[in-house]
C-alpha positions as CSV (number, residue, x, y, z in Angstrom):
1,M,-11.4,-38.6,40.5
2,K,-13.7,-41.4,39.5
3,H,-14.6,-43.8,42.3
4,L,-12.8,-47.0,41.5
5,P,-12.9,-49.3,44.5
6,F,-11.6,-52.3,42.6
7,L,-8.2,-50.8,42.0
8,P,-5.2,-52.1,43.9
9,K,-3.1,-49.7,45.9
10,D,-0.3,-49.4,43.3
11,L,-2.8,-48.2,40.7
12,S,-4.8,-46.0,43.0
13,Q,-1.6,-44.1,43.9
14,L,-0.9,-43.4,40.3
15,I,-4.5,-42.5,39.4
16,S,-4.4,-39.8,42.1
17,F,-2.0,-37.8,39.9
18,V,-4.7,-37.3,37.3
19,P,-6.5,-34.1,38.2
20,T,-10.2,-34.6,39.0
21,R,-11.3,-32.4,36.1
22,G,-9.0,-34.5,33.8
23,W,-11.4,-37.4,33.5
24,D,-13.5,-35.3,31.2
25,A,-10.7,-35.4,28.7
26,V,-10.3,-39.2,28.7
27,Q,-12.0,-41.9,26.8
28,W,-13.3,-43.4,30.0
29,R,-14.7,-46.8,28.9
30,P,-11.5,-48.0,27.1
31,L,-9.4,-46.8,30.0
32,L,-11.6,-48.7,32.5
33,G,-10.9,-51.9,30.5
34,E,-7.1,-51.2,30.7
35,L,-7.3,-50.5,34.4
36,K,-9.1,-53.8,35.0
37,S,-6.5,-55.7,33.0
38,L,-3.7,-54.0,35.0
39,S,-5.4,-54.9,38.3
40,V,-5.5,-58.6,37.3
41,Q,-1.8,-58.5,36.1
42,L,-0.8,-56.9,39.5
43,A,-2.6,-59.6,41.4
44,T,-1.4,-62.6,39.3
45,G,1.9,-61.5,37.7
46,R,0.5,-62.4,34.3
47,G,2.9,-61.5,31.5
48,V,5.8,-60.4,33.6
49,R,8.1,-63.2,32.7
50,A,7.4,-63.0,29.0
51,L,8.0,-59.3,28.8
52,G,11.0,-59.5,31.1
53,G,12.8,-61.6,28.6
54,S,12.8,-58.9,26.0
55,A,13.1,-55.9,28.4
56,D,16.2,-57.4,30.1
57,A,18.1,-57.2,26.8
58,L,17.3,-53.6,26.0
59,C,20.2,-51.8,27.7
60,R,23.2,-52.9,29.7
61,A,22.7,-50.3,32.4
62,V,19.8,-52.1,34.0
63,T,19.2,-55.8,34.8
64,L,16.0,-57.6,35.7
65,T,17.9,-60.2,37.8
66,P,17.4,-60.2,41.6
67,P,19.8,-57.7,43.2
68,G,21.1,-59.9,46.1
69,A,21.7,-59.2,49.7
70,D,24.3,-56.4,49.2
71,A,21.8,-54.2,47.2
72,R,21.0,-50.7,48.4
73,G,18.0,-48.5,47.9
74,I,18.4,-45.5,45.6
75,G,17.9,-43.1,48.5
76,S,20.9,-44.4,50.3
77,L,23.6,-43.8,47.6
78,N,26.4,-41.3,47.5
79,S,26.5,-38.5,45.0
80,R,28.5,-40.4,42.4
81,Q,26.3,-43.5,42.7
82,R,23.1,-41.3,42.5
83,R,24.2,-39.8,39.2
84,A,25.0,-43.3,37.8
85,A,21.8,-44.8,39.1
86,G,19.7,-42.0,37.5
87,D,21.6,-42.3,34.2
88,A,20.9,-46.0,34.2
89,L,17.2,-45.5,34.9
90,L,16.8,-42.9,32.2
91,R,18.5,-45.3,29.7
92,F,16.0,-48.0,30.6
93,F,13.1,-45.6,30.4
94,F,14.1,-44.6,26.8
95,A,15.1,-48.1,25.8
96,Q,11.7,-49.5,26.7
97,W,10.1,-47.4,23.9
98,R,12.0,-49.6,21.4
99,N,10.2,-52.7,22.7
100,D,7.1,-53.4,20.7
101,A,6.2,-56.2,23.1
102,G,5.3,-53.7,25.8
103,L,6.5,-51.5,28.6
104,F,7.0,-52.0,32.3
105,L,5.3,-48.9,33.7
106,D,6.3,-49.0,37.3
107,L,9.7,-47.4,37.9
108,R,9.1,-46.3,41.4
109,P,11.9,-46.5,44.0
110,S,10.5,-49.7,45.6
111,R,11.2,-51.5,42.3
112,L,14.8,-50.4,42.1
113,A,18.0,-51.3,43.8
114,W,21.7,-50.6,43.3
115,A,24.3,-53.3,43.7
116,R,27.9,-53.5,42.5
117,G,27.7,-50.5,40.2
118,R,24.5,-51.6,38.5
119,M,20.8,-50.9,38.7
120,H,18.5,-53.8,39.3
121,F,14.8,-53.5,38.4
122,T,12.2,-55.8,39.9
123,A,9.2,-55.9,37.5
124,S,5.6,-56.0,38.6
125,G,2.4,-56.7,36.7
126,L,2.0,-53.0,35.9
127,H,2.9,-53.3,32.3
128,A,1.1,-52.6,29.0
129,R,1.4,-52.8,25.3
130,L,0.7,-49.5,23.7
131,G,-0.7,-49.0,20.2
132,E,2.1,-49.2,17.7
133,D,1.4,-45.7,16.2
134,F,1.4,-44.2,19.7
135,R,4.6,-45.9,20.7
136,R,6.4,-44.8,17.5
137,G,4.9,-41.4,18.0
138,M,6.5,-41.1,21.4
139,I,9.9,-42.0,20.0
140,A,9.5,-39.3,17.4
141,L,8.4,-36.8,20.0
142,Y,11.5,-37.4,22.1
143,R,13.8,-37.4,19.2
144,G,12.3,-34.3,17.8
145,F,12.6,-32.6,21.2
146,Y,16.2,-33.5,21.9
147,L,17.8,-33.3,18.5
148,P,16.2,-30.7,18.2
149,D,14.0,-31.2,15.1
150,D,10.9,-29.1,15.0
151,R,9.5,-30.8,11.9
152,L,9.8,-34.2,13.4
153,F,8.3,-33.0,16.7
154,D,5.3,-31.4,15.0
155,R,4.7,-34.3,12.7
156,A,4.6,-36.7,15.7
157,L,2.0,-34.4,17.3
158,R,-0.2,-34.7,14.3
159,D,0.3,-38.4,13.7
160,M,-0.6,-39.1,17.3
161,G,-3.8,-37.0,17.1
162,F,-2.7,-34.3,19.5
163,V,-3.2,-31.7,16.8
164,K,-6.9,-32.4,16.2
165,K,-9.1,-31.0,13.5
166,G,-10.2,-27.4,14.1
167,L,-7.4,-26.5,16.4
168,G,-6.2,-23.0,15.7
169,K,-2.6,-22.0,15.0
170,S,-2.3,-20.2,18.3
171,D,-3.6,-23.2,20.1
172,V,-1.1,-25.5,18.3
173,V,1.7,-23.1,19.5
174,K,0.4,-23.3,23.1
175,L,0.1,-27.1,22.9
176,R,3.6,-27.4,21.6
177,A,4.9,-25.2,24.4
178,L,3.0,-27.2,27.1
179,L,4.4,-30.5,25.8
180,R,7.9,-29.1,25.7
181,Q,7.5,-27.9,29.3
182,H,6.2,-31.4,30.2
183,F,9.2,-33.0,28.7
184,G,11.5,-30.7,30.7
185,T,14.6,-28.8,29.8
186,A,16.7,-29.9,26.9
187,S,19.9,-28.9,28.8
188,T,22.7,-31.3,29.6
189,Q,22.1,-30.8,33.4
190,Q,18.5,-31.6,34.1
191,R,17.1,-32.3,37.6
192,F,13.7,-33.9,38.1
193,S,11.0,-32.7,40.4
194,I,7.7,-34.6,40.8
195,E,5.9,-31.4,41.9
196,E,7.0,-29.7,38.7
197,F,5.8,-32.7,36.7
198,R,2.4,-32.6,38.5
199,E,2.0,-28.9,37.6
200,S,2.8,-29.5,33.9
201,F,0.5,-32.6,33.8
202,D,-2.3,-30.4,35.2
203,A,-1.6,-27.7,32.7
204,L,-1.9,-30.3,29.8
205,F,-5.2,-31.6,31.1
206,D,-6.5,-28.0,31.4
207,F,-5.7,-27.5,27.7
208,F,-7.3,-30.8,26.7
209,I,-10.5,-30.1,28.6
210,E,-10.7,-26.6,27.2
211,H,-10.5,-27.9,23.7
212,D,-12.8,-30.9,24.2
213,Y,-10.3,-33.7,23.7
214,R,-11.0,-37.4,24.4
215,L,-7.7,-38.9,25.0
216,P,-7.0,-42.6,24.4
217,P,-6.0,-44.9,27.3
218,D,-2.4,-44.9,26.0
219,F,-2.0,-41.3,27.1
220,V,-2.9,-42.1,30.7
221,L,-0.7,-45.2,30.7
222,V,2.3,-43.1,29.5
223,G,1.4,-40.7,32.3
224,F,1.8,-43.5,34.8
225,Y,5.2,-44.4,33.3
226,L,6.4,-40.8,33.6
227,I,5.0,-40.4,37.1
228,T,7.0,-43.4,38.3
229,L,10.1,-42.2,36.5
230,Y,9.9,-38.8,38.1
231,L,9.2,-40.2,41.6
232,S,12.5,-42.2,41.4
233,L,14.6,-39.4,39.8
234,D,13.3,-36.9,42.3
235,E,14.4,-39.2,45.1
236,I,17.8,-39.7,43.5
237,G,18.2,-36.0,43.3
238,A,21.0,-35.8,40.7
239,R,21.4,-33.9,37.5
240,H,21.5,-35.8,34.2
241,N,22.4,-35.2,30.6
242,V,19.0,-36.4,29.4
243,R,19.6,-35.3,25.8
244,D,22.5,-37.6,25.3
245,L,21.0,-40.5,27.1
246,C,17.8,-40.3,25.1
247,L,19.5,-40.0,21.7
248,E,21.9,-42.8,22.5
249,E,19.0,-45.1,23.2
250,L,16.5,-43.9,20.5
251,G,19.0,-42.9,17.8
252,G,20.3,-39.6,16.5
253,A,23.2,-39.0,19.0
């Protein structure tokens, strides 16, 4: 891992998920600029209120209002509440892709609370606005995966630059399989494991390094978003119908 002494703790914890060898596949200078901006946002809260106004209206399952004294952490819920909390978090995760104003990237357990049958999310300065093509490409990837629609999935890969010039047919097949593994199962009873996510994340970086990729900062930021999602869903420990939740939020259900 690159030595980045200026990073606050919240960012350092997420950076640690990127394998050391993975930095060779990243556009380092643009990413450094993004990390500096995120550090300032975390210290000052810049942009949180403005983005919160649009994010709070994205889905009814999650609210950005303070949870109150009766709130409980997601690790203390019963089995029924855990399923409902995980469903709510997944809805919010997918719904945020619709927001062209940006994404709150930090969905870790410390940002979440459950009160009176509803998930409360406390936003931090860890937010970013992705490139529009990348954001729309992620929506297409998810829809293509869960519909399923192989043409939509493959077109999104190409539009986002994952299928780069000179990549052979067998390599495209391998990349497609790695990304599908990274997304997880398309079954209606999916359980989330942060260790399995880390393994698939490492495998993707291995592929990108082998084929001399230079990934844009957006890829790493989306990685942060997924890491925090998996950390919370792993702690919740329930099974979820991710396909239906995704398609209800992104269209196509």
